[in-house]
C-alpha positions as CSV (number, residue, x, y, z in Angstrom):
1,M,96.8,141.0,91.7
2,I,94.6,138.6,92.1
3,R,96.6,135.7,90.9
4,R,99.1,136.5,93.7
5,L,96.6,136.0,96.3
6,L,95.3,132.9,95.2
7,I,99.1,131.5,94.7
8,A,99.6,133.1,98.4
9,I,96.0,131.2,100.0
10,L,97.2,128.0,97.8
11,A,100.9,128.1,99.5
12,L,99.1,128.8,103.0
13,S,97.1,126.1,102.8
14,L,99.6,123.7,101.5
15,L,101.7,124.8,104.4
16,S,98.9,124.4,106.6
17,G,98.3,120.7,105.5
18,I,102.4,119.6,106.2
19,A,101.8,120.9,109.8
20,F,99.0,118.7,110.5
21,A,100.5,116.1,108.8
22,A,103.6,116.5,110.8
23,E,101.5,116.6,114.2
24,M,99.4,113.5,113.5
25,P,100.5,110.9,116.2
26,Q,102.2,108.2,114.9
27,Y,102.8,104.7,116.5
28,T,105.3,101.8,115.6
29,L,104.7,98.0,114.8
30,T,107.5,95.7,114.0
31,I,107.2,92.2,112.4
32,K,109.9,90.0,113.8
33,D,109.7,85.9,113.5
34,H,106.0,86.6,111.7
35,K,104.9,88.0,114.7
36,F,103.6,91.7,115.8
37,Q,105.7,93.4,118.0
38,P,104.3,94.9,120.5
39,T,100.6,92.6,120.1
40,Q,98.9,95.8,121.4
41,L,99.1,99.7,120.7
42,T,96.6,101.7,122.4
43,V,95.8,104.9,120.9
44,P,93.3,107.9,121.2
45,A,90.0,108.0,120.5
46,D,88.2,110.6,117.9
47,T,91.9,110.9,116.3
48,Q,93.5,110.1,113.1
49,F,97.1,108.8,113.5
50,K,99.6,106.6,111.5
51,V,101.3,103.4,112.1
52,R,104.6,102.4,110.4
53,V,105.4,98.7,110.2
54,D,108.4,97.6,109.8
55,N,109.1,94.2,108.2
56,Q,112.2,92.8,109.6
57,D,111.6,89.4,108.3
58,S,112.9,88.1,104.9
59,T,109.4,87.1,103.7
60,P,106.2,89.2,103.0
61,S,103.5,90.3,105.6
62,E,100.4,91.8,104.9
63,F,98.9,94.2,107.7
64,E,95.3,93.6,107.6
65,S,92.2,94.5,109.5
66,S,88.4,94.1,108.9
67,D,87.7,96.0,111.9
68,F,88.9,99.4,110.6
69,N,89.2,98.4,106.9
70,R,92.8,98.4,106.1
71,E,94.5,96.0,104.0
72,K,98.4,96.7,102.7
73,I,101.4,94.2,101.7
74,V,104.9,94.8,103.5
75,L,107.8,93.6,101.9
76,P,110.9,91.5,103.7
77,G,112.9,94.3,105.0
78,S,110.4,97.5,103.9
79,Q,108.0,99.9,106.0
80,I,104.7,100.9,105.3
81,T,103.1,104.0,106.7
82,V,99.0,103.1,107.7
83,F,96.7,105.9,108.4
84,I,93.6,105.2,110.1
85,G,91.2,106.9,112.1
86,P,89.0,108.4,114.0
87,L,88.1,105.6,115.5
88,A,85.3,105.3,118.4
89,K,86.5,103.8,121.6
90,G,86.9,100.4,121.5
91,K,89.1,97.3,120.5
92,Y,89.7,97.0,116.7
93,K,91.9,93.7,115.8
94,F,94.4,93.8,113.1
95,F,96.3,90.5,111.5
96,D,99.0,89.2,109.1
97,D,96.8,87.9,106.3
98,F,100.0,85.6,105.3
99,H,100.8,84.4,108.2
100,Q,97.6,84.7,110.7
101,D,98.7,81.6,113.3
102,T,101.4,84.0,114.4
103,G,100.4,87.5,113.3
104,Q,98.1,89.0,115.1
105,G,97.4,92.2,117.3
106,V,94.7,95.1,119.0
107,L,94.3,98.7,118.6
108,I,93.0,99.5,122.2
109,V,91.1,102.7,121.5
110,Q,90.7,105.1,124.8
């Protein structure tokens, strides 16, 4: 009896976690010609969100930010998902460490 109850509680908690992840705001960045498109994303303050980064170039890129402590390589023709936040209101820069001259962007957190 107790074992069944524990299994039910575990299953419910796992399902709740899946539902929460599905409700998390998601934004998309595309890397093309070593540039982020769009170069600016506006996201909600005090909320965890995810950013899908789609590298359409034929060379690797990197989604990196010293402002919110993320660093992830994006292989050519592939996508990654980066979980960010919650962040306080403000501006947070991100960049492509492999192409710093062209790969620049900013999160506007409101």
